[in-house]
VOPAGU-2260 file (C-alpha; in pm, 1 decimal, decimal comma):
REM VOPAGU-2260
SITE   aa  ch    i         X         Y         Z
SITE  UNK   A    0       8,6       2,2      -6,3
SITE  UNK   A    1     126,0     354,2     -92,5
SITE  UNK   A    2     209,9     587,5     194,1
SITE  UNK   A    3      42,3     922,8     262,1
SITE  UNK   A    4     230,9    1234,0     365,3
SITE  UNK   A    5     111,8    1438,5     657,5
SITE  UNK   A    6     249,2    1795,3     703,5
SITE  UNK   A    7     385,8    1873,2    1049,5
SITE  UNK   A    8     529,5    2185,9    1176,0
SITE  UNK   A    9     662,6    2257,3    1533,6
SITE  UNK   A   10     691,4    2560,9    1763,2
SITE  UNK   A   11    1029,1    2707,0    1806,2
SITE  UNK   A   12    1045,7    2584,0    2166,5
SITE  UNK   A   13     924,2    2240,4    2073,8
SITE  UNK   A   14     610,4    2260,3    2285,8
SITE  UNK   A   15     369,9    2201,7    2005,5
SITE  UNK   A   16     375,4    2008,7    1673,4
SITE  UNK   A   17      77,3    2060,9    1428,2
SITE  UNK   A   18      -6,2    1785,8    1194,4
SITE  UNK   A   19    -228,2    1846,6     885,7
SITE  UNK   A   20    -320,0    1584,9     614,7
SITE  UNK   A   21    -359,3    1853,9     355,9
SITE  UNK   A   22    -356,7    2238,6     312,3
SITE  UNK   A   23    -623,4    2271,3      40,2
SITE  UNK   A   24    -987,4    2262,1     169,7
SITE  UNK   A   25   -1278,6    2268,4     -78,9
SITE  UNK   A   26   -1564,2    2507,8     -87,3
SITE  UNK   A   27   -1867,3    2312,2    -224,0
SITE  UNK   A   28   -2078,2    2632,4    -235,2
SITE  UNK   A   29   -2337,1    2486,8       6,4
SITE  UNK   A   30   -2065,5    2386,2     258,6
SITE  UNK   A   31   -1689,1    2376,2     308,2
SITE  UNK   A   32   -1466,8    2087,5     369,2
SITE  UNK   A   33   -1368,5    2073,4     749,5
SITE  UNK   A   34   -1023,9    2186,0     833,1
SITE  UNK   A   35    -896,7    1917,8    1064,1
SITE  UNK   A   36    -568,4    1800,9    1219,4
SITE  UNK   A   37    -372,5    1690,8    1532,5
SITE  UNK   A   38    -160,9    1872,7    1774,6
SITE  UNK   A   39     116,8    1687,0    1971,3
SITE  UNK   A   40     165,1    1857,1    2307,1
SITE  UNK   A   41     472,6    1833,6    2524,6
SITE  UNK   A   42     332,6    1869,8    2871,5
SITE  UNK   A   43     694,8    1946,6    3025,0
SITE  UNK   A   44     715,6    2260,4    2801,3
SITE  UNK   A   45     349,8    2364,3    2827,9
SITE  UNK   A   46     337,9    2328,3    3204,5
SITE  UNK   A   47      40,2    2514,8    3348,6
SITE  UNK   A   48     -47,3    2687,7    3022,9
SITE  UNK   A   49    -337,6    2606,9    2790,9
SITE  UNK   A   50    -296,8    2506,8    2428,0
SITE  UNK   A   51    -536,2    2665,3    2170,8
SITE  UNK   A   52    -586,0    2626,9    1801,4
SITE  UNK   A   53    -738,7    2890,3    1585,3
SITE  UNK   A   54    -830,9    2935,2    1213,9
SITE  UNK   A   55    -837,9    3289,1    1078,2
SITE  UNK   A   56    -948,3    3420,6     748,1
SITE  UNK   A   57    -756,9    3748,4     680,2
SITE  UNK   A   58    -792,8    4019,6     427,4
SITE  UNK   A   59    -464,3    4186,9     389,6
SITE  UNK   A   60    -432,9    4511,2     187,9
SITE  UNK   A   61     -97,2    4650,7     268,2
SITE  UNK   A   62     239,2    4587,0     451,7
SITE  UNK   A   63     202,5    4394,2     771,0
SITE  UNK   A   64     419,2    4630,2     973,8
SITE  UNK   A   65     236,4    4950,2     886,1
SITE  UNK   A   66     -60,2    5132,9    1011,7
SITE  UNK   A   67    -232,6    5436,3     864,9
SITE  UNK   A   68    -398,2    5671,9    1120,2
SITE  UNK   A   69    -421,2    5385,9    1350,2
SITE  UNK   A   70    -578,2    5141,1    1108,6
SITE  UNK   A   71    -385,4    4824,4    1024,2
SITE  UNK   A   72    -359,6    4706,4     661,7
SITE  UNK   A   73    -556,8    4388,3     759,8
SITE  UNK   A   74    -900,5    4274,2     864,0
SITE  UNK   A   75    -993,0    3934,9    1007,0
SITE  UNK   A   76   -1294,8    3833,6     824,3
SITE  UNK   A   77   -1343,7    3506,9    1010,0
SITE  UNK   A   78   -1187,2    3363,7    1330,0
SITE  UNK   A   79   -1265,8    3053,5    1538,3
SITE  UNK   A   80   -1065,8    2884,9    1805,9
SITE  UNK   A   81   -1067,7    2584,4    2036,3
SITE  UNK   A   82    -891,0    2475,5    2352,3
SITE  UNK   A   83    -713,2    2151,1    2302,3
SITE  UNK   A   84    -523,1    2116,1    2621,7
SITE  UNK   A   85    -624,3    2069,6    2903,2
SITE  UNK   A   86    -880,7    1876,9    2690,3
SITE  UNK   A   87   -1239,3    1990,2    2695,9
SITE  UNK   A   88   -1460,4    1686,7    2681,0
SITE  UNK   A   89   -1810,7    1853,6    2655,0
SITE  UNK   A   90   -1831,3    1781,8    2282,8
SITE  UNK   A   91   -1618,7    1502,4    2166,7
SITE  UNK   A   92   -1512,9    1522,6    1807,3
SITE  UNK   A   93   -1627,4    1291,2    1531,8
SITE  UNK   A   94   -1265,7    1185,3    1413,6
SITE  UNK   A   95   -1173,3    1130,3    1052,1
SITE  UNK   A   96    -983,0     797,8     976,7
SITE  UNK   A   97    -667,2    1000,4     933,7
SITE  UNK   A   98    -704,2    1171,9    1267,0
SITE  UNK   A   99    -763,6     836,4    1438,2
SITE  UNK   A  100    -450,6     701,9    1287,8
SITE  UNK   A  101    -246,2     989,9    1386,8
SITE  UNK   A  102    -371,1     963,4    1744,5
SITE  UNK   A  103    -263,1     600,4    1754,1
SITE  UNK   A  104      70,8     684,9    1606,0
SITE  UNK   A  105     151,0     989,6    1819,8
SITE  UNK   A  106      27,1     862,4    2153,8
SITE  UNK   A  107    -178,2    1011,9    2453,4
SITE  UNK   A  108     -40,5    1364,8    2420,8
SITE  UNK   A  109    -194,9    1420,8    2083,4
SITE  UNK   A  110    -522,8    1609,9    2047,3
SITE  UNK   A  111    -751,1    1641,2    1750,4
SITE  UNK   A  112    -930,4    1957,2    1625,7
SITE  UNK   A  113   -1182,0    2026,8    1352,7
SITE  UNK   A  114   -1302,0    2360,0    1217,2
SITE  UNK   A  115   -1607,5    2403,2     979,7
SITE  UNK   A  116   -1593,6    2733,2     807,3
SITE  UNK   A  117   -1916,7    2892,2     675,0
SITE  UNK   A  118   -1978,1    2890,5     299,2
SITE  UNK   A  119   -2003,1    3259,9     270,2
SITE  UNK   A  120   -1619,3    3326,4     292,3
SITE  UNK   A  121   -1406,0    3409,2      -4,7
SITE  UNK   A  122   -1145,9    3178,7    -155,9
SITE  UNK   A  123    -779,3    3213,1    -115,2
SITE  UNK   A  124    -655,4    3467,1    -365,1
SITE  UNK   A  125    -382,0    3747,5    -403,2
SITE  UNK   A  126    -335,4    4042,3    -623,8
SITE  UNK   A  127     -18,5    4015,5    -822,2
SITE  UNK   A  128     213,1    4304,2    -719,7
SITE  UNK   A  129     407,0    4526,0    -959,4
SITE  UNK   A  130     780,7    4480,9   -1038,8
SITE  UNK   A  131     868,0    4754,1    -778,2
SITE  UNK   A  132     624,1    4638,8    -504,4
SITE  UNK   A  133     817,0    4511,3    -203,0
SITE  UNK   A  134     522,7    4345,3     -21,3
SITE  UNK   A  135     203,1    4163,4    -121,4
SITE  UNK   A  136     -30,0    4452,7    -124,9
SITE  UNK   A  137    -364,7    4268,6    -120,3
SITE  UNK   A  138    -482,5    3913,6     -61,7
SITE  UNK   A  139    -729,2    3683,7     126,1
SITE  UNK   A  140    -571,2    3395,6     307,7
SITE  UNK   A  141    -640,2    3141,2     585,8
SITE  UNK   A  142    -402,8    3032,0     844,9
SITE  UNK   A  143    -408,4    2765,5    1128,4
SITE  UNK   A  144    -235,0    2868,9    1440,0
SITE  UNK   A  145    -143,3    2654,7    1754,9
SITE  UNK   A  146     -14,8    2834,7    2062,8
SITE  UNK   A  147      31,2    2815,5    2424,5
SITE  UNK   A  148     -96,1    3085,3    2661,6
SITE  UNK   A  149    -251,5    3134,1    3007,1
SITE  UNK   A  150    -574,7    3251,4    2831,8
SITE  UNK   A  151    -691,6    3348,5    2493,0
SITE  UNK   A  152    -645,5    3720,7    2605,8
SITE  UNK   A  153    -288,6    3674,8    2661,4
SITE  UNK   A  154     -38,2    3784,6    2400,9
SITE  UNK   A  155      98,0    3514,4    2184,4
SITE  UNK   A  156     456,8    3433,6    2213,9
SITE  UNK   A  157     637,7    3359,4    1890,7
SITE  UNK   A  158     853,5    3080,2    2053,0
SITE  UNK   A  159     543,6    2883,8    2157,6
SITE  UNK   A  160     312,3    2944,2    1849,0
SITE  UNK   A  161     325,3    2797,1    1500,2
SITE  UNK   A  162     126,7    2896,6    1204,8
SITE  UNK   A  163      46,7    2716,5     881,2
SITE  UNK   A  164    -117,7    2869,4     574,3
SITE  UNK   A  165    -409,7    2672,0     434,3
SITE  UNK   A  166    -617,7    2738,6     118,6
SITE  UNK   A  167    -986,4    2757,3      69,1
SITE  UNK   A  168   -1045,4    2663,9    -289,1
SITE  UNK   A  169   -1323,8    2597,4    -536,1
SITE  UNK   A  170   -1335,4    2346,0    -832,4
SITE  UNK   A  171   -1538,0    2356,8   -1142,9
SITE  UNK   A  172   -1900,3    2256,7   -1092,2
SITE  UNK   A  173   -1985,2    1895,2   -1212,8
SITE  UNK   A  174   -2299,3    2009,3   -1384,4
SITE  UNK   A  175   -2213,2    2351,7   -1567,3
SITE  UNK   A  176   -2472,7    2576,6   -1692,9
SITE  UNK   A  177   -2570,4    2632,5   -2053,3
SITE  UNK   A  178   -2301,3    2736,4   -2305,8
SITE  UNK   A  179   -2294,7    3118,8   -2348,7
SITE  UNK   A  180   -2424,2    3286,7   -2665,5
SITE  UNK   A  181   -2467,7    3638,3   -2773,8
SITE  UNK   A  182   -2586,6    3817,8   -3089,8
SITE  UNK   A  183   -2544,7    4162,4   -3199,8
SITE  UNK   A  184   -2736,6    4320,2   -3512,4
SITE  UNK   A  185   -2689,6    4649,3   -3664,6
SITE  UNK   A  186   -2976,7    4587,3   -3892,0
SITE  UNK   A  187   -3101,4    4289,7   -4098,4
SITE  UNK   A  188   -2805,2    4335,1   -4333,3
SITE  UNK   A  189   -2506,4    4312,1   -4067,2
SITE  UNK   A  190   -2511,8    4084,1   -3759,5
SITE  UNK   A  191   -2259,3    3891,9   -3539,0
SITE  UNK   A  192   -2341,4    3573,5   -3337,3
SITE  UNK   A  193   -2070,6    3437,7   -3095,6
SITE  UNK   A  194   -2105,3    3112,3   -2889,6
SITE  UNK   A  195   -1880,7    2912,7   -2657,0
SITE  UNK   A  196   -1906,2    2537,7   -2644,1
SITE  UNK   A  197   -1922,9    2535,8   -2266,6
SITE  UNK   A  198   -1977,7    2760,5   -1967,6
SITE  UNK   A  199   -1673,3    2634,2   -1783,2
SITE  UNK   A  200   -1302,0    2614,9   -1897,9
SITE  UNK   A  201    -993,9    2492,6   -1716,1
SITE  UNK   A  202    -683,5    2677,2   -1651,6
SITE  UNK   A  203    -443,8    2641,3   -1934,0
SITE  UNK   A  204    -722,0    2515,2   -2162,9
SITE  UNK   A  205    -789,6    2669,2   -2501,9
SITE  UNK   A  206   -1117,2    2843,5   -2536,1
SITE  UNK   A  207   -1283,6    2792,1   -2872,9
SITE  UNK   A  208   -1478,9    3103,8   -2978,4
SITE  UNK   A  209   -1726,9    3038,6   -3245,8
SITE  UNK   A  210   -1792,6    3352,2   -3456,0
SITE  UNK   A  211   -2042,7    3394,4   -3727,9
SITE  UNK   A  212   -2062,8    3733,9   -3910,3
SITE  UNK   A  213   -2331,9    3800,3   -4182,1
SITE  UNK   A  214   -2247,3    4095,5   -4388,0
SITE  UNK   A  215   -2496,2    4183,8   -4647,5
SITE  UNK   A  216   -2375,9    4541,3   -4678,7
SITE  UNK   A  217   -2134,6    4710,3   -4917,7
SITE  UNK   A  218   -1879,3    4754,9   -4648,5
SITE  UNK   A  219   -1579,6    4538,9   -4525,3
SITE  UNK   A  220   -1594,7    4406,4   -4176,9
SITE  UNK   A  221   -1238,7    4356,7   -4024,4
SITE  UNK   A  222   -1012,2    4356,9   -3720,9
SITE  UNK   A  223   -1184,8    4083,0   -3525,8
SITE  UNK   A  224   -1062,8    4143,0   -3173,2
SITE  UNK   A  225   -1112,1    3885,6   -2876,7
SITE  UNK   A  226   -1051,2    4007,3   -2521,3
SITE  UNK   A  227   -1073,9    3821,4   -2190,1
SITE  UNK   A  228   -1133,4    4044,8   -1894,9
SITE  UNK   A  229   -1102,6    3958,3   -1521,2
SITE  UNK   A  230   -1339,4    4135,1   -1300,6
SITE  UNK   A  231   -1249,5    4167,4    -935,7
SITE  UNK   A  232   -1512,7    4278,7    -681,7
SITE  UNK   A  233   -1339,4    4393,2    -369,6
SITE  UNK   A  234   -1578,8    4387,9     -85,7
SITE  UNK   A  235   -1451,4    4535,3     246,0
SITE  UNK   A  236   -1546,5    4857,3     378,5
SITE  UNK   A  237   -1689,6    4954,0      39,5
SITE  UNK   A  238   -1771,4    4769,4    -273,3
SITE  UNK   A  239   -1504,5    4833,5    -540,7
SITE  UNK   A  240   -1484,1    4686,4    -886,7
SITE  UNK   A  241   -1168,5    4643,4   -1100,0
SITE  UNK   A  242   -1160,1    4519,5   -1468,4
SITE  UNK   A  243    -830,3    4391,3   -1593,9
SITE  UNK   A  244    -758,9    4267,3   -1942,5
SITE  UNK   A  245    -573,3    3929,9   -1922,5
SITE  UNK   A  246    -582,5    3845,6   -2286,6
SITE  UNK   A  247    -633,9    4058,8   -2612,4
SITE  UNK   A  248    -580,8    3919,4   -2963,5
SITE  UNK   A  249    -656,2    4086,7   -3294,8
SITE  UNK   A  250    -720,7    3855,5   -3591,2
SITE  UNK   A  251    -668,6    3978,0   -3949,1
SITE  UNK   A  252    -979,3    3807,1   -4088,6
SITE  UNK   A  253   -1206,2    4016,8   -4300,1
SITE  UNK   A  254   -1568,0    3975,8   -4418,2
SITE  UNK   A  255   -1605,7    4101,0   -4771,7
SITE  UNK   A  256   -1941,0    4275,2   -4879,2
SITE  UNK   A  257   -2225,1    4045,5   -4925,3
SITE  UNK   A  258   -2066,4    3746,9   -4763,2
SITE  UNK   A  259   -2036,1    3556,6   -4433,8
SITE  UNK   A  260   -1768,0    3435,9   -4207,9
SITE  UNK   A  261   -1797,0    3134,4   -3987,0
SITE  UNK   A  262   -1476,3    3054,5   -3790,1
SITE  UNK   A  263   -1355,4    2926,8   -3458,3
SITE  UNK   A  264   -1100,0    3129,3   -3288,4
SITE  UNK   A  265    -887,8    2972,0   -3004,6
SITE  UNK   A  266    -753,2    3186,8   -2718,5
SITE  UNK   A  267    -583,3    3088,2   -2391,1
SITE  UNK   A  268    -572,8    3317,8   -2098,8
SITE  UNK   A  269    -267,7    3251,5   -1892,5
SITE  UNK   A  270     -82,2    3404,6   -1603,4
SITE  UNK   A  271     242,2    3336,7   -1781,7
SITE  UNK   A  272     156,0    3621,7   -2041,8
SITE  UNK   A  273      53,3    3854,4   -1744,7
SITE  UNK   A  274     347,8    3825,0   -1497,5
SITE  UNK   A  275     418,0    4197,4   -1506,1
SITE  UNK   A  276      62,8    4302,9   -1499,4
SITE  UNK   A  277       7,8    4459,8   -1168,7
SITE  UNK   A  278    -323,6    4406,7    -985,3
SITE  UNK   A  279    -451,5    4103,7   -1163,9
SITE  UNK   A  280    -594,3    3842,8    -919,4
SITE  UNK   A  281    -430,9    3503,4    -874,6
SITE  UNK   A  282    -518,8    3203,4    -695,8
SITE  UNK   A  283    -365,5    3184,9    -358,3
SITE  UNK   A  284     -46,9    2980,8    -298,6
SITE  UNK   A  285     164,0    2832,4     -34,9
SITE  UNK   A  286     510,7    2974,0     -14,1
SITE  UNK   A  287     718,8    2949,4    -337,3
SITE  UNK   A  288     458,0    2751,7    -533,1
SITE  UNK   A  289     373,7    2893,5    -866,4
SITE  UNK   A  290      10,4    2973,5    -926,0
SITE  UNK   A  291    -233,4    3080,3   -1193,7
SITE  UNK   A  292    -494,1    3332,0   -1273,1
SITE  UNK   A  293    -761,2    3342,0    -993,5
SITE  UNK   A  294   -1043,4    3083,5   -1036,4
SITE  UNK   A  295   -1392,6    3218,5   -1092,0
SITE  UNK   A  296   -1574,9    3261,1    -755,4
SITE  UNK   A  297   -1913,9    3073,4    -726,5
SITE  UNK   A  298   -2158,9    3207,1    -466,5
SITE  UNK   A  299   -2478,9    3024,5    -367,3
SITE  UNK   A  300   -2668,8    3358,2    -339,0
SITE  UNK   A  301   -2494,3    3644,9    -527,8
SITE  UNK   A  302   -2772,1    3887,7    -397,7
SITE  UNK   A  303   -2650,6    3864,8     -50,4
SITE  UNK   A  304   -2392,2    4123,9      52,2
SITE  UNK   A  305   -2247,6    3931,9     346,6
SITE  UNK   A  306   -1946,2    3796,0     158,0
SITE  UNK   A  307   -1635,6    3986,7     217,6
SITE  UNK   A  308   -1311,0    3960,2      27,2
SITE  UNK   A  309   -1219,5    3938,5    -345,8
SITE  UNK   A  310   -1477,3    3789,5    -575,8
SITE  UNK   A  311   -1355,9    3700,6    -924,8
SITE  UNK   A  312   -1541,0    3658,9   -1257,5
SITE  UNK   A  313   -1456,1    3646,3   -1626,7
SITE  UNK   A  314   -1604,2    3779,2   -1933,5
SITE  UNK   A  315   -1496,4    3732,7   -2306,2
SITE  UNK   A  316   -1548,2    4020,0   -2551,3
SITE  UNK   A  317   -1566,2    3986,3   -2928,9
SITE  UNK   A  318   -1548,1    4302,2   -3145,4
SITE  UNK   A  319   -1543,4    4353,3   -3523,7
SITE  UNK   A  320   -1499,8    4694,0   -3690,8
SITE  UNK   A  321   -1751,1    4790,8   -3963,5
SITE  UNK   A  322   -1693,2    5121,3   -4112,7
SITE  UNK   A  323   -1962,7    5380,2   -4093,3
SITE  UNK   A  324   -2175,2    5117,3   -3905,3
SITE  UNK   A  325   -1968,7    5139,4   -3577,5
SITE  UNK   A  326   -1835,1    4814,4   -3406,6
SITE  UNK   A  327   -2008,4    4493,1   -3374,0
SITE  UNK   A  328   -1951,3    4395,0   -3001,1
SITE  UNK   A  329   -2076,9    4117,8   -2776,3
SITE  UNK   A  330   -1977,6    4001,4   -2420,7
SITE  UNK   A  331   -1999,2    3651,3   -2293,5
SITE  UNK   A  332   -1952,1    3554,1   -1915,4
SITE  UNK   A  333   -1770,7    3220,1   -1846,4
SITE  UNK   A  334   -1609,3    3033,5   -1555,1
SITE  UNK   A  335   -1238,6    2966,0   -1542,3
SITE  UNK   A  336   -1151,9    2699,7   -1281,1
SITE  UNK   A  337    -958,6    2390,3   -1204,8
SITE  UNK   A  338   -1128,1    2041,7   -1255,9
SITE  UNK   A  339   -1226,9    1871,6    -942,1
SITE  UNK   A  340    -972,0    1610,7    -843,6
SITE  UNK   A  341   -1052,6    1240,0    -860,0
SITE  UNK   A  342   -1184,9    1043,8    -564,8
SITE  UNK   A  343    -903,7     792,8    -560,0
SITE  UNK   A  344    -709,9     962,8    -290,4
SITE  UNK   A  345   -1001,8     998,1     -51,6
SITE  UNK   A  346   -1097,6     630,7    -110,4
SITE  UNK   A  347    -740,4     513,7     -25,6
SITE  UNK   A  348    -756,8     690,5     315,8
SITE  UNK   A  349   -1023,5     456,8     435,6
SITE  UNK   A  350    -788,4     156,4     412,6
SITE  UNK   A  351    -482,9     339,3     535,6
SITE  UNK   A  352    -284,6     209,3     834,1
SITE  UNK   A  353     -68,8     398,9    1072,5
SITE  UNK   A  354     244,3     250,2     937,6
SITE  UNK   A  355     164,9     401,6     594,1
SITE  UNK   A  356     172,1     765,9     735,6
SITE  UNK   A  357     484,5     970,3     661,4
SITE  UNK   A  358     534,3    1257,3     902,8
SITE  UNK   A  359     691,5    1522,0     665,0
SITE  UNK   A  360     842,4    1842,1     810,0
SITE  UNK   A  361     691,7    2140,7     635,8
SITE  UNK   A  362     976,2    2349,9     514,4
SITE  UNK   A  363    1063,7    2557,3     219,3
SITE  UNK   A  364    1105,5    2348,6     -91,4
SITE  UNK   A  365    1402,2    2378,5    -346,1
SITE  UNK   A  366    1304,0    2637,1    -610,8
SITE  UNK   A  367    1476,9    2768,8    -918,2
SITE  UNK   A  368    1651,7    3105,8    -945,7
SITE  UNK   A  369    1383,4    3218,5   -1190,6
SITE  UNK   A  370    1111,9    3129,5    -926,7
SITE  UNK   A  371    1299,3    3327,9    -671,8
SITE  UNK   A  372    1318,5    3634,5    -904,3
SITE  UNK   A  373     947,2    3587,8    -992,3
SITE  UNK   A  374     857,0    3586,7    -629,2
SITE  UNK   A  375    1082,3    3882,9    -517,3
SITE  UNK   A  376     874,9    4115,9    -302,5
SITE  UNK   A  377     592,7    3859,2    -247,7
SITE  UNK   A  378     651,0    3759,7     106,6
SITE  UNK   A  379     373,0    3570,2     271,7
SITE  UNK   A  380     252,8    3606,9     633,4
SITE  UNK   A  381     503,1    3470,8     894,1
SITE  UNK   A  382     451,3    3097,4     928,8
SITE  UNK   A  383     696,6    3054,4    1208,0
SITE  UNK   A  384     989,0    2980,2     994,4
């Protein structure tokens, strides 16, 4: 049987070690996958203190070490905590199979925790900084923190606390909506119809854009332009909307008078073509991992204004120039997401045994010089490194 790696990270003084089976937790729109793990406690270090675990959703919009007129550049949009030690037995947890195996492996000083986040929280995303930005200026991230203290009101000591970033992610829906379609008609003699074969496209996948232009005029229609725009709704103290072009291509096709054009144009929006584009939204990442354009945000009830954070959507524009008749232009919304992972890994956990668990120290992975240069000025929140 293949082994399963479990992330572990310890406090500087060795009093606590946090174990997480994974760091990506899925938002299913109606509910969010529980964030669960196990903390190993060293009673000799902890002594008469208590051990707490918290999960915090943070909206960061500036440098961590700066305040402006007394207002920090961050806002906690969600926080929950639980006392692990001494153990509170009022509400025993329903353990996952992996948690039970970890408890068996780690011994009597290991304690489980589980957090269930509400579905109205945003996903983990970040705004791409510009070449001269020294700090990540805006992001939404989630972090699990374990710490020792006399009480929750006491200041957290760095040596006896440990923090791990986790991601809240969404995947493409299993049953997508109808394929987008739009039509623009100047009059009966000039019209453009545009369709997409699907509502949802995966990151890195080519988007086939089906364009049909019927030109029964005496003019030439030319300069077919396809643009993909990323729309970021930043909801915090106010509701701000930012539109960034992440792809724009001009095709030299022409439609002669009294003729038609039917063609499929393929375009692929990629972060690789936007690395110097300040302010576009990217999927959140764990330290020193590459990422992609932010996935579309799916909200159960878009009419409700309770969701804080950065909400992302995409639209595709097709425009063609018609002299003296103006431009033909249509707009089609679509989803850009990752496919849902296969169920094989989840099924394998049910037959997993303690001996197949590999405890892996969470540390900085080896990365290339190019990745280092790309990440310069993109420091993440302190994870207790």
